[in-house]
N, C-alpha and C positions, 0 to 999 in steps of 0.2 A: 333358226332351225326351220326345216320344211314341215309343213303342215302334213299329219297324216291323212290318206285318202279315207274315204267313207268304208270301202270294203274292207280295209285295213283294221279300222275300228271295230267294225262288226264281227271279223274273224277273229280276234282278240277276245271279244266277250263270248262268242260260241266256244272258243277253247277253254276259256274259264267256267263254263258251265252253263251260260246265260241262254236264254230260251227266246229265239226269233218269234215275235207274234205276227199276225195277220195284219193288225193294226198298223197305220203310218203315221209318222210325226206331221203334225199340220205346219210345223215351221220349216223343216228341211226335205220331206217326203221320203225319209227312210224309215225302214221297219223299225217299230218298238220293240223294246227287249224287255223281258222279265228277268231280272238278277238280284239274287239276295233278297227275294220277297218284295221287290220294289219293280214297278212298271214304268220305265222312262225311255228316253231316246238316247242312245249310248253316244251317237254322232254328235249330238247338240250338247250333251254332257262333256264330252270330250273337248269340242271346241271352246265351251266355258271355260275349262280348266286350262287350256292353251291360252287364252286371253288374260286369264288371271295370272298365269306364269309370266306372260310379255308384259302385262302391266307392272308386276313387281320389279323385273328387270328394268324398266323404265325408270322406276322410282328410284332403284339402286343407282343407275348411271347419274342421274340427277342429285342424289343427296350424296353419294360416295363415290364420285368419279376420281377423286385424286388417290383413294385407297384401293381402288379396283383398276389395276392396270390390264388385267386380262380382258375387261369388259370394254367394247369399242364405245366411244362418246358420241359417234355419228352414225346416221341411218345409212346401211349399205342399199342405196337406191337402185342399183342396177338388180341385186337380188330380189328386192321387194317388187320391182316391176316385173321381173320374172314370174315370180309366184302368183301376182295379180293377174297377169296374162293367162297363166296356166289355168287359174281359178275361173276367169271368165271363159275360156274355151270349154272348161268341164261343164259350166253352167249351159252354156250353149247347146252343147251335146244333150244335155239333160231336157231342155226345152224342146228339142227336136223329136224326142222320144216321149214325150208328156202327154197324156190324154185329157188329164183333169184340167179345165181352164183356168181355174183360181190357183192351182200351183203353178200353172204356166205363168200367169201374171206376177206372182211372187219371184219366180226365177226370172223373169223379165226385169223386173225392178231391182233384183239384185245384180243383174249384168250393167243396169244403168248406172248404178250407184259405184260399181266396181270400175266402170269405165271412166266415170267422173274422177274417182281416185286416181286412177292411172293417168289422166290428163294433168290433175294437179301434180302428182309426182314428177312427170316430165318437165313441168315447169320450175323445178327446183334447181 
């Protein structure tokens, strides 16, 4: 499943009654939100939930592959490569528009890691 875009995630929380704050997340650079009395980064929180869901699916594939006929047992490398490329491109756009050198460096590190993962993927 395709990962939600940052603006889609933030829009969902605004519709749920969340309040966008002036502070930004130190990890991803997105605005922080206040929701249900808690202040947090909705983008990082959503990404964490997506990762947990993906890891759970991988565990299901390994432990129950014979009983889960609808779950593929192989990785769709083409789709994964497309998603990774789109993410790298999005990060590059954010780098071009970033004024904070520290955030720019973090984004550049993310591009490097993504590029290395893409290279490994192409070797499969």
